[in-house]
N, C-alpha and C positions, 0 to 999 in steps of 0.2 A: 569305741574309737580306737583304732590301732595307731599308735604314735610312731611316726617315722620321719626321717629327713627326706626332703624332696630332691630327686636326682635329675639333673638336666641333661637332655639329649639333643633335642632338635631346635633349640632356640634360634620350670619351666618350667620337683619334685616336686619348672619343680619340680619346677621343677618339676625337674625335667621339663623343659618347655614341651608342651604337648605337640605331638605331630598332628598337624591339621591336614586331613585328607580332603581336598576340595570336593564339595558336593556338586552334583550335576543337576541343573534345573531343566526340566522338560517343559517346553512351551506348546500348549495345544494349539492346533490350527484346523481349519475346515479341511475335510478329506476330499481330495479331488481324484476323480477317476480318469486315468490316462492309459494310453496304449502301453503294453508291456514292452519295456526296453531292456537291453542287455545291461545288467548291473555294472557299475564302475568298480574296478578293483579297489579293495580296501587297503589303504596304505598301512604298512607295518610301523607301529609306534615303537621306537627304541627308547628304553629307559636306562639310565646310568646304573652301575652297580650300587652306588650309594642310595639312589632312590629305591632300588629293589630291596635293599636292606631295610630302609625305612618302612616299606609296606609289609615286610616280613615281621618287623618288630610289632607293628600294629596287630598282626595276627598271632603274636606271642610265639612265633617260630624263631627263637633266639639263635639256635645253632645255625640255621639256614641264613639268618640275618648276618651273623658274624662272617660266614663264608662269602656272602655277597659283599660286605664291607671290605673284606681283605682283597677283593678284586679291584677296589678303588685305589687311587693314589694314596700311598701310606705316608706321604709327607704332608698330609692335611691334618691339622689339629682337630678339626671338626669330625673327620672320619675316625680318628683314634679315640676321641671321646665317645662316639657312638658305639664303637666296639666295646669300650669299657662299660657302657651302660648295659649292653646286651649281656655281657658276662655278669654284671651286677644283678640283673634280673634273675639269673640262674644261681645266685648266691656264691658265685666263684669270685670271692673277694680278691684273691691274689692276682688273677689275670685282669680283673677290673682295675685294680690299683696300678698294675703295670701300664695299662693303656691310658689311664688318666695322667700318669706321670709323663708318658710319651707326648700326650697332647700338650701338657704344660711346657715341656722342653721345646716343642715346636713353636708354641706361642705362650710365653710367660704371662701375658695379659688376658688369657682366655678364662674369663670369670666362671663360666659354666663348669669347666674341667676342674678348676680350683675348688668350687663348691662340691663337686662330686667326690673329689679326693677327701674332703672333709667328711662326707657321708660314709666313706670307707672306715675312717678312724672312729666315727660315731658307732658304726655297726660292731667294731672291735672294742667298744666301751672305753676308748681313749678319748674322753670328752674334751679334755683340755686341748689336745692336738686338733680335734675336730673344730673346736671354737676358733683356733688360730687360723685355720683355712677358711672358715666361714667369714671371719672378719676380713681376711685378705680379699675374698670374693666380693664382699660389700664395698671395700675400698676401690675395687676395679669397676664395680657397677652398683653405685649407692642407691639406685632407683629400683632395685629388684626386691619386691616384697618377700619372695620365697627364700632369699638368702637370710633375711632377718628372721623369718619363721624358723629356718634351720638352726640359726644361732640361738634363738630362744629355746628351742627344743633341747639343744645340747646343755644349756644352762639349767633347764628343769631337771634333766637326767642327772646332772651333777649336784642337784639339790639347792641351786642358787635361784630361788623363786623371784627375788627382787630383780635381778638382771634378766631372767627369763621373761618376766612380765613386761619389762621395758622393751625388750626386743620384739615381743609379740605386738605391743602397742605400735611400734614403728612399722612393722609389717602391715598391720591393720590400717594405719594411716595412709599407706601407699596403695593398698587395695583391700577394701572391706570384705571382698570375696576370697581372699587368699587362702583361708582355711576351708573353703567349700569347693576347691577345685578338684573334684573327685576324678576328673578326666586326666589329671596329671599323673604321669607314671610314678609309682612309689615303690620303694624297697621296704617291705614290711618287717618289723621286728617287734618283739614283745617288750613290754614295760611293766613295772610294778603298778598295782592299782593305786598306790599312793601317788606315784608320778602322774598317772592319768587323771586322777582327781584334781591335783593342783593345776594341771594344764587346762582341763575343761572348765575349772572355776575361773581362771583368768580369761578364757575365751568368752565365757558368759558375761563377765564384766565389760569386755570390749564391745560386745554386741549390745548390751544394755545401754552403755554410754552413747552408742550411735543411734539408739532408738529402735533397734531391731529386736523387739521383745520376743518374737517367736523363736528366733535363733538363740537368744540369750537363755530362754527357758529350756530349750532342748539341751544346751550344754550344761546348764545348771542341774538338770535332771540326771545327766550322765555323771556329773561330779558327785552328786549325792549318792547315786547308785554305786559309785566306786569308793565310797567311804568318807567323803568330805563331811566333816561334822563340826566345823568352827561356827557355832551359832552367832558369836560376837561379830564376825566378819559379815555373815549373812544379813545381820540386822543393822550394821553400821557402815559398811563400805559405801561411799558416796555414789559409786558407779551404778549401784543397784537401787538407787532411790526410787526411780520411776517404776522399776520392776516390782518393788515391794507393795506398790499400790494396786497391783493386779490381783484378781481372785485366783489366778493360776499359781502365783507365788505362794499364797496362803495355803492352797491345796497341796503344793509340794511339801511344805513344812508339816502339814497335818499327816500326810502319808509317811514322812520320814519318822515321825514320832510313833507310828503304829508298829 
């Protein structure tokens, strides 16, 4: 698992709210034979520069997306945020930060841009400043599970397991699938295996508490593989009570001892 803050673009990292491209459903119908007629002219569909940029981001053509977004009105906080996200995807943190700040200046209550600015400081390992922006984003939009997820991740990176676990629990309460949104755009960064082990163990506890044992076992397996070795917690944490009754849990412990 690569641990990363979720960055919102189209609301999402998750964040980045995911850009949803509408799917087209084709309805089958009986084929009728008719006389050949002159085809009607196909109307030209005009799409806005912003929509063109969205489509280019989906194709991971970030430079082209930025060019398209810059053709859109630049007094839009949404557009500036999207330009920031495109730069962020290319790890150009300076330009990404510039456009997130522009978005916030245009709309101080734009929670997605505030979250994304927090992700910049997270990438720069300034976790306390990242936490400040994540908390501000939560204040603006307290029902966003991904903001809580980002806050928890920052706490874990800072070594504050207790606060990280609490934030993850809040994210999980809002959306049990928040940590499974692989479709959300993410800015990847490396973490120590110790950080990852702690995070994955907390995720395992959340899933076990919710009765999602398959997911709990998957994250517990990752935690053990990354060096989690606190047997006392494994055998006594109440969230894992039901999981400890499964043969898969016993098998994991057996493999760990080998």
